[in-house]
Structures are given as structure tokens and as C-alpha cells.
ROKEFI-313285 format. One record per atom (N, C-alpha, C): residue number from 0; z, x, y. Coordinates in pm, 1 decimal. Each point is the difference from the previous one (the first is absolute). Layout:
<atoms>
NUM;Z;X;Y
...
</atoms>
This chain:
<atoms>
0;-5.2;86.3;-116.7
0;3.8;-83.1;117.9
0;2.5;86.4;123.1
1;-96.4;-16.4;88.2
1;-4.7;82.6;121.5
1;127.9;-11.2;84.6
2;16.4;102.2;82.0
2;131.2;19.1;73.0
2;38.1;-115.8;81.3
3;-89.9;-66.8;73.3
3;38.1;-105.4;87.5
3;4.2;-139.4;-68.3
4;-22.7;4.7;-130.7
4;16.0;-127.4;-80.2
4;142.2;7.8;-64.9
5;63.1;-111.2;-14.1
5;134.4;5.5;-59.4
5;16.3;-116.4;-94.8
6;75.9;26.3;-108.1
6;31.8;-105.3;-96.3
6;149.1;15.8;-35.1
7;67.4;-111.3;3.3
7;139.9;-7.0;-35.1
7;24.0;-114.2;-103.5
8;75.3;37.9;-99.7
8;40.7;-98.4;-105.2
8;141.8;-35.5;21.7
9;34.7;-119.6;-33.4
9;141.7;-43.9;11.9
9;30.1;-107.7;-96.5
10;128.8;-22.7;-22.5
10;47.6;-103.5;-96.0
10;118.7;-64.9;62.5
11;-5.6;-135.6;-3.1
11;115.5;-81.6;41.2
11;71.4;-37.0;-127.5
12;91.3;81.2;-42.3
12;63.2;-18.8;-135.0
12;70.7;-140.1;-14.8
13;69.0;-35.7;103.4
13;72.2;-131.3;-8.2
13;-93.2;-116.7;-10.6
14;-123.3;13.4;28.3
14;-95.4;-108.5;-3.8
14;-109.2;17.6;-102.7
15;-2.0;112.9;-69.6
15;-102.8;39.4;-102.6
15;-137.6;-13.9;65.9
16;-15.2;55.7;115.9
16;-126.3;4.5;73.8
16;-36.9;144.7;28.6
17;-126.1;32.6;-28.1
17;-47.3;131.8;31.1
17;-100.0;-3.1;113.3
18;-17.3;107.0;66.8
18;-91.7;0.9;113.8
18;-70.7;130.2;23.1
19;-109.0;-6.5;70.9
19;-74.2;121.4;40.5
19;-32.0;-26.0;148.7
20;5.1;109.6;78.4
20;-35.0;-6.5;135.5
20;-97.1;113.5;26.9
21;-114.0;-29.2;58.9
21;-101.7;103.7;19.2
21;-58.1;-7.7;143.0
22;-28.0;115.4;55.7
22;-78.4;11.4;124.5
22;-113.0;97.8;-31.9
23;-119.7;-36.8;52.5
23;-112.4;83.8;-21.4
23;-73.7;17.5;134.2
24;-31.5;120.4;30.9
24;-81.0;30.5;119.1
24;-107.2;97.4;-33.8
25;43.4;114.2;-52.1
25;-95.3;108.3;-30.2
25;-101.1;-41.3;-107.3
26;46.5;-61.7;-101.5
26;-99.4;-43.6;-106.8
26;-90.4;-108.4;55.5
27;52.6;-92.6;79.3
27;-80.6;-99.7;58.5
27;-108.5;60.0;86.6
28;41.3;92.6;82.0
28;-99.3;63.9;88.8
28;-105.8;72.7;-73.8
29;33.7;61.7;-119.8
29;-99.2;65.1;-82.4
29;-98.1;-95.7;-57.2
30;49.8;-121.1;-41.9
30;-89.1;-100.8;-59.2
30;-90.9;-55.7;108.5
31;39.3;-13.3;122.4
31;-77.0;-59.6;101.2
31;-94.3;95.2;76.6
32;30.6;129.5;-6.4
32;-62.9;97.9;95.2
32;-149.3;6.1;-15.4
33;-57.1;-16.5;-116.4
33;-143.2;23.2;-19.0
33;-80.2;-138.3;1.0
34;66.8;-101.5;40.1
34;-68.9;-136.1;5.0
34;19.8;-63.0;130.5
35;-97.2;-81.6;39.6
35;5.8;-71.7;129.2
35;26.0;-147.9;-31.7
36;116.2;-30.8;-57.1
36;35.3;-134.9;-36.1
36;39.4;-78.6;123.0
37;-32.0;-127.5;8.4
37;55.5;-88.7;98.7
37;151.7;-7.1;-18.4
38;75.1;-32.5;108.1
38;143.7;1.5;-4.9
38;60.2;-90.8;-107.1
39;-49.9;-124.2;-21.1
39;52.1;-81.8;-105.4
39;-7.1;66.1;-140.7
40;-111.4;69.3;-23.9
40;-14.7;75.3;-128.0
40;101.4;114.8;-10.0
41;18.0;68.5;111.7
41;101.8;109.6;-2.4
41;134.3;-57.0;-31.0
42;33.3;-116.8;56.8
42;125.3;-63.0;-24.9
42;23.5;-34.2;-142.8
43;-100.5;-58.6;-66.3
43;3.6;-35.2;-139.9
43;14.1;129.0;-89.5
44;-76.4;101.5;33.7
44;14.6;124.7;-75.0
44;139.8;55.6;13.2
45;60.0;-5.7;121.0
45;136.5;45.8;21.4
45;101.2;-84.1;-85.3
46;-21.5;-133.8;-1.3
46;85.7;-80.0;-80.5
46;-18.2;29.5;-149.3
47;-118.2;20.3;-41.0
47;-26.3;35.6;-146.0
47;64.2;135.6;-34.1
48;-9.0;94.7;91.2
48;63.8;130.5;-16.5
48;152.0;-11.1;-18.0
49;63.8;-76.1;84.2
49;138.6;-22.6;-8.2
49;33.6;-67.8;-130.8
50;-71.4;-104.8;-34.1
50;33.0;-74.9;-123.3
50;-22.9;91.4;-125.3
51;-104.8;83.3;-3.9
51;-25.9;84.3;-111.7
51;113.5;106.9;-7.2
52;39.2;51.6;112.8
52;105.8;98.8;-1.1
52;131.7;-59.0;-55.2
53;31.3;-122.6;43.0
53;119.2;-66.0;-53.7
53;-6.8;-28.5;-144.0
54;-120.1;-36.8;-48.1
54;-13.5;-28.5;-144.7
54;3.3;123.8;-78.4
55;-65.0;111.6;44.2
55;8.3;118.4;-79.2
55;139.7;62.1;-3.4
56;80.2;-31.3;98.4
56;137.7;51.9;0.7
56;76.6;-69.1;-110.1
57;-42.2;-113.2;-54.3
57;75.9;-68.9;-104.1
57;-41.5;54.0;-135.7
58;-104.3;79.7;-11.5
58;-40.9;51.9;-128.6
58;105.9;87.2;-62.3
59;16.6;-19.3;-127.2
59;100.7;81.6;-76.1
59;-69.5;88.2;-97.3
60;-123.9;31.4;25.0
60;-86.4;87.7;-81.6
60;-107.1;63.8;86.8
61;-66.7;100.6;-53.2
61;-110.5;63.3;72.5
61;-120.1;-95.4;-15.0
62;-63.0;-20.9;113.6
62;-117.7;-84.5;-2.6
62;-36.5;-46.6;140.8
63;-88.8;-98.5;8.6
63;-36.0;-44.0;131.7
63;-18.9;-149.1;7.5
64;-4.3;-48.6;122.1
64;-19.1;-139.1;30.7
64;-112.9;-18.5;94.1
65;-89.0;-94.7;-23.9
65;-97.9;-34.4;93.3
65;18.7;-139.6;45.9
66;4.1;-23.2;126.6
66;11.3;-135.3;55.6
66;-128.7;-23.1;82.1
67;-73.1;-114.0;-38.6
67;-121.7;-21.7;71.3
67;-14.9;-148.6;33.3
68;-76.0;-20.5;109.4
68;-33.4;-131.7;42.1
68;-149.8;-15.3;-22.4
69;-42.0;-106.7;-58.0
69;-140.9;-32.2;-20.6
69;-32.3;-142.1;43.7
70;-112.3;-20.7;64.1
70;-35.1;-136.2;43.5
70;-135.1;-10.2;49.4
71;-34.2;-115.6;56.5
71;-134.9;-26.6;47.7
71;-6.1;4.5;151.6
72;104.6;49.5;68.4
72;-2.8;15.3;145.2
72;-69.4;128.3;47.9
73;6.4;23.6;133.7
73;-68.2;119.7;55.3
73;67.6;132.7;-49.6
74;126.3;-4.0;-36.2
74;60.1;116.8;-62.7
74;16.2;-43.0;-149.1
75;-104.2;32.2;-78.9
75;0.1;-52.0;-135.7
75;72.9;85.4;-99.3
76;48.1;116.9;48.6
76;77.1;86.5;-85.5
76;88.0;93.3;80.8
77;129.6;9.4;-33.8
77;88.2;95.2;59.7
77;88.1;50.6;-114.6
78;16.3;129.3;-12.4
78;72.3;50.8;-115.9
78;82.6;126.4;35.1
79;117.5;6.3;-50.2
79;84.1;119.2;7.8
79;46.0;39.1;-137.4
80;-8.4;127.7;-31.7
80;38.8;53.4;-123.6
80;109.3;99.5;24.8
81;111.6;-5.3;-72.6
81;110.1;92.3;12.3
81;62.9;39.2;-129.7
82;65.2;112.6;-3.9
82;69.0;33.6;-123.3
82;147.6;20.5;24.2
83;71.3;28.9;-109.7
83;145.5;9.1;4.3
83;47.8;110.3;88.4
84;-86.5;93.6;42.2
84;33.0;108.1;94.0
84;-32.4;-40.1;142.8
85;-34.3;-126.0;21.8
85;-32.0;-53.1;134.2
85;-123.0;63.3;62.9
86;-94.8;39.5;-86.3
86;-128.4;45.7;49.3
86;-91.7;-121.3;8.3
87;-51.6;-29.1;117.1
87;-76.2;-121.6;23.1
87;-141.9;26.6;55.5
88;-87.1;-91.8;-30.0
88;-133.6;0.6;55.1
88;-50.5;-142.9;8.1
89;-91.6;-28.2;89.0
89;-45.1;-140.4;10.1
89;-124.7;-9.2;83.4
90;-59.7;-120.8;-13.3
90;-127.5;-25.6;71.4
90;-17.1;-150.3;9.8
91;-83.4;-37.5;97.8
91;-32.4;-144.6;10.7
91;-158.3;-9.5;11.6
92;-49.0;-112.1;-43.7
92;-144.1;-20.0;13.9
92;-20.1;-120.5;89.8
93;-74.9;18.6;111.2
93;-23.4;-104.3;98.8
93;-145.3;-33.8;4.9
94;-27.2;-130.8;-9.3
94;-136.9;-46.6;11.3
94;1.0;-121.9;93.4
95;-52.6;19.6;120.1
95;1.1;-111.6;91.5
95;90.7;22.0;115.4
96;1.2;-99.2;90.1
96;84.4;8.3;120.8
96;148.4;-29.9;-33.1
97;89.8;73.5;63.6
97;140.3;-19.7;-15.5
97;52.3;-52.0;136.8
98;52.2;-120.6;2.6
98;59.9;-49.0;127.2
98;116.7;88.9;39.3
99;21.0;13.6;132.9
99;98.8;93.7;48.3
99;142.5;-33.2;-51.3
100;34.4;-122.7;-12.0
100;133.9;-43.6;-42.2
100;0.7;-57.0;-144.3
101;-90.0;47.4;-81.8
101;-14.6;-56.7;-136.1
101;125.5;17.2;-80.6
102;38.8;-105.0;-67.2
102;116.6;3.6;-92.2
102;-50.3;34.3;-138.7
103;87.2;9.1;-93.6
103;-30.0;34.3;-137.3
103;-105.8;-90.2;-63.6
104;20.9;-129.4;15.3
104;-98.0;-102.7;-61.1
104;-138.4;16.0;63.9
105;-5.1;25.7;130.9
105;-127.5;6.7;67.0
105;-70.7;131.4;-48.6
106;74.5;106.0;-21.3
106;-61.8;123.9;-43.8
106;-46.3;-4.3;-140.9
107;82.8;-50.6;-91.3
107;-32.6;7.0;-145.1
107;-69.7;-125.2;-42.7
108;20.8;-117.0;63.6
108;-59.4;-125.5;-43.1
108;68.1;-47.4;-123.8
109;-79.2;-59.9;-86.4
109;51.8;-46.4;-132.0
109;11.5;123.5;-89.3
110;119.7;30.6;-40.3
110;11.0;123.0;-70.6
110;135.2;10.4;-75.7
111;28.6;118.3;-43.1
111;117.0;21.7;-80.4
111;51.4;145.2;17.1
112;123.2;13.9;-48.2
112;70.8;133.3;1.3
112;-3.2;45.3;-144.2
113;-36.2;124.2;-17.7
113;-1.9;60.5;-133.2
113;97.7;117.8;-1.6
114;91.2;5.3;-90.8
114;95.2;116.3;-15.8
114;-27.0;55.8;-136.0
115;-35.4;128.1;5.6
115;-24.2;71.9;-132.8
115;102.4;110.8;-8.3
116;77.5;-4.2;-111.3
116;99.8;107.9;-22.7
116;-52.4;77.4;-119.9
117;-19.3;134.9;29.2
117;-59.8;86.5;-101.1
117;98.7;111.3;-30.5
118;74.6;-11.7;-112.0
118;89.5;109.7;-39.3
118;-74.8;118.5;-53.5
119;47.4;125.1;23.7
119;-73.7;112.4;-57.8
119;-3.9;-1.9;-151.7
120;101.9;-68.9;-54.8
120;-3.8;-21.8;-148.9
120;27.3;-150.1;-23.1
121;-76.8;-61.7;-88.0
121;18.4;-139.8;-28.2
121;-107.7;-88.6;57.6
122;26.4;-128.0;-11.4
122;-101.0;-101.8;33.8
122;3.4;-30.1;150.6
123;-120.7;-23.9;47.7
123;-19.1;-39.2;137.0
123;26.0;-148.7;7.6
124;61.6;-45.0;115.1
124;33.0;-141.1;25.0
124;-69.6;-41.6;131.7
125;-51.6;-122.7;-2.1
125;-60.1;-46.7;126.7
125;39.7;-144.4;20.9
126;45.7;-30.9;120.1
126;37.3;-131.8;38.3
126;-86.6;-47.0;111.6
127;-31.7;-129.3;-1.0
127;-87.9;-57.0;104.1
127;57.7;-128.3;50.8
128;12.1;-15.3;127.0
128;40.9;-127.4;59.4
128;-91.8;-38.7;113.4
129;-20.3;-127.1;20.8
129;-83.0;-46.0;108.0
129;63.9;33.1;135.5
130;-84.3;17.1;99.1
130;46.1;25.8;133.0
130;41.4;-125.7;70.3
131;118.4;-48.5;-33.4
131;49.2;-131.9;44.7
131;95.8;13.7;115.8
132;68.2;111.5;19.7
132;91.8;17.2;109.3
132;-71.4;33.7;130.8
133;74.3;-18.1;107.7
133;-59.5;34.3;134.4
133;4.2;150.6;27.3
134;84.0;74.1;-71.7
134;13.5;138.9;26.6
134;-7.0;78.1;-141.4
135;-25.3;124.0;6.0
135;-6.4;79.9;-120.7
135;143.0;-3.7;-64.0
136;102.0;5.9;77.8
136;137.6;-0.4;-53.0
136;21.7;-128.1;-81.2
137;-42.4;-115.3;56.0
137;13.1;-126.0;-64.8
137;-73.7;-4.5;-131.2
138;-120.7;57.9;-0.6
138;-81.8;-2.3;-119.0
138;62.5;88.1;-110.1
139;57.8;113.1;39.7
139;67.4;90.0;-96.4
139;130.0;-66.9;-50.1
140;72.3;-66.3;82.6
140;120.2;-74.0;-47.3
140;-40.4;-103.4;-108.2
141;-111.2;-66.8;21.7
141;-53.9;-97.1;-90.3
141;-36.7;72.1;-134.2
142;-56.8;119.0;12.6
142;-34.4;77.7;-123.3
142;121.1;27.3;-82.5
143;108.0;44.0;63.7
143;123.8;30.1;-69.6
143;59.8;-120.2;-66.3
144;-7.7;-115.7;66.8
144;58.8;-117.1;-62.8
144;-84.9;-52.0;-119.1
145;-135.4;15.5;10.7
145;-83.3;-49.1;-106.8
145;-7.8;101.9;-116.2
146;-18.9;125.1;25.9
146;-22.3;93.8;-109.0
146;128.8;67.5;-49.7
147;82.3;51.1;92.1
147;116.2;69.2;-38.8
147;124.6;-93.3;-12.0
148;-8.1;-117.4;62.7
148;103.8;-95.5;3.8
148;126.1;58.1;57.9
149;-12.3;86.4;100.9
149;111.8;65.7;71.0
149;4.6;-48.9;143.4
150;107.1;-58.4;44.2
150;8.0;-35.4;142.6
150;-11.7;130.3;83.2
151;-95.5;-1.1;88.8
151;-31.6;119.3;80.4
151;-34.4;-43.6;139.4
152;51.5;75.3;98.8
152;-40.7;-18.3;137.5
152;-59.0;124.8;54.5
153;-104.4;-14.8;75.0
153;-67.4;110.9;66.1
153;-14.3;-27.9;145.5
154;27.4;107.4;80.0
154;-8.9;-5.4;143.7
154;-90.8;118.3;39.0
155;-109.4;-25.1;66.0
155;-100.7;107.6;34.7
155;-34.5;-18.2;150.4
156;4.9;109.6;68.9
156;-38.0;2.8;142.9
156;-99.1;112.7;27.3
157;-93.5;-22.5;89.3
157;-96.8;108.4;38.4
157;2.5;8.8;152.7
158;-43.7;115.8;46.2
158;-7.8;19.4;145.6
158;-30.8;145.1;33.9
159;34.7;43.4;115.6
159;-24.4;141.1;42.2
159;130.3;63.0;39.1
160;13.0;128.6;-28.3
160;115.5;83.9;41.2
160;-63.4;116.1;69.8
161;37.6;17.0;128.5
161;-55.9;108.7;81.9
161;-151.6;-3.7;3.9
162;-57.4;-120.0;0.7
162;-140.7;-19.1;10.5
162;-73.6;20.3;-132.2
163;67.4;18.2;-111.0
163;-62.1;16.7;-128.5
163;37.2;-108.5;-100.1
164;-90.2;-42.6;-87.6
164;33.2;-101.8;-92.4
164;118.5;33.5;-95.1
165;87.7;-100.4;-19.4
165;110.7;19.4;-87.7
165;36.4;-141.0;-57.3
166;72.4;6.4;-114.5
166;36.8;-125.6;-60.5
166;129.8;19.3;-79.6
167;66.2;-108.3;-28.9
167;123.7;16.1;-80.4
167;25.4;-132.3;-72.0
168;89.7;8.4;-96.9
168;30.3;-119.6;-71.5
168;125.1;19.1;-87.8
169;43.4;-112.1;-49.6
169;118.8;-3.5;-85.8
169;-21.9;-98.1;-113.8
170;38.9;40.3;-119.7
170;-5.1;-85.3;-120.5
170;137.4;-19.9;-46.8
171;37.5;-130.3;-18.8
171;129.8;-34.1;-63.1
171;-31.0;-76.0;-127.1
172;67.5;35.9;-107.5
172;-30.0;-56.8;-127.9
172;123.9;-16.4;-85.5
173;17.4;-121.5;-56.8
173;110.5;-23.0;-89.6
173;-19.9;84.8;-125.3
174;103.9;65.9;-46.0
174;-12.4;86.2;-119.0
174;-32.7;-88.7;-120.9
175;-92.4;38.7;-84.1
175;-46.8;-85.6;-113.9
175;114.9;-43.9;-90.5
176;94.2;77.0;-21.7
176;109.8;-38.4;-98.5
176;98.9;-95.2;67.0
177;-16.5;-18.1;129.5
177;96.9;-86.2;78.9
177;-66.0;-121.3;60.1
178;-84.3;-64.5;-74.4
178;-76.1;-116.3;60.3
178;98.8;-106.7;47.7
179;-12.7;-42.9;117.9
179;89.7;-92.8;64.8
179;-20.6;-144.5;-45.4
180;101.4;-82.1;25.1
180;-13.4;-142.6;-21.9
180;-82.0;-60.1;112.2
181;-34.7;-129.3;-15.1
181;-78.2;-67.0;106.1
181;70.6;-4.4;133.4
182;133.3;-18.7;-5.3
182;81.5;-3.0;121.8
182;-12.3;135.7;69.0
183;14.9;109.6;-79.2
183;-7.8;132.8;58.3
183;-140.0;27.1;58.2
184;-102.3;-50.6;-69.2
184;-137.8;13.8;50.8
184;-17.9;-64.2;138.2
185;65.5;-114.1;19.8
185;-13.3;-65.6;127.2
185;65.3;90.1;107.1
186;114.3;57.5;-26.8
186;63.5;94.6;92.0
186;-87.5;122.2;23.4
187;-56.6;46.5;-107.5
187;-86.7;122.4;3.0
187;-113.9;-15.9;101.3
188;-64.9;-113.6;4.4
188;-111.4;-24.8;90.0
188;39.5;11.8;145.1
189;127.1;-16.3;32.2
189;44.8;5.9;136.7
189;6.0;140.3;38.7
</atoms>
């Protein structure tokens, strides 16, 4: 992980919740530097980078995770690949006009999120969920509920620091062995 990028892991033992906190600036700048993406595309790539970094931080084995958005919109593909050592790369494919304030649905159109987990040893796993949330974080929370069945919250922000692109995020997840009751889940969402 480059010097200006940071990853912190933590555990709320009394609540059986684990978390990851990440900030990325240097890696994001490297991904964006050779492309002339419109700002909404840069924002989505930044969000994907944060999400992929948070997901790779949860790996308990050597391997990598690819998070990609695919759809029929003007940004029909955006993908970030990262490994358990937090080495990341990514790209987006843009075809057509991108409105200045385009949101995720406008960019991707009808589409889906694909998460591919590739361990260095063992079987590859791929999960696919429809792009039904308004944000990437909401779509990934939906992925965790559908495929992993783990209550998960994601918070992702993008912007500039000292005039350069940067992003950060936090993942909170109930520990698998400590699945909460429905009452606890209601409290969890708050």
C-alpha cells in the first residue's frame, strides 16, 4: 500500500463487530493519471477503489478481489482489482456523453455489480447482484445480505485533498459466528 494510503482494522469486541477504515490518495492518483475521465467517472472509480481495498482487507488468505460495475449506460464498465497486499489497479470504459452531475444509475444504466474472489490456492468465487441501490455502498451492502448473509454497512466518500483526488471509507460487519437477532439487526441499521 503506497505511503499516503492507509488501512486500519478494528474490532468492537462487546458487539462482535469488525471494521476496516481506509483512505486512498496515492493509489487513486496513479489510477487516474493516464486517463481523461469525466468527474463522475473519477468519483465512481474512487468509490470502487475504496470498496475493493476494504474488501481485500477482509481476506484471510493470499489472493485478490475484483469489483466491477457493468451496464448499458455511458460508463458500461468500471473495474478495480486488488490483492491481500493492497496493490490495486483499475480502469473504466466510457462510451458516450457523461452528464456533469451523473449519478451511479445514470452512468451505468441497467447493470450489476460483480465481485470475484480469487484465492492463490483453491476455487474462485463470483457473486453478482443487480445495481438496485442509489450508491455503490448500498449495492455492496445488498451483496453482503444476499450472498454472504452478513449484516454489513459501508460508508464511502470521495473528494480532493490539497487539490488532488482522494477517497476514504469504512466497513462495519457483524462477525459471522455472532449473527444477531432481528431486534439487534434493527438497532444495527441505526
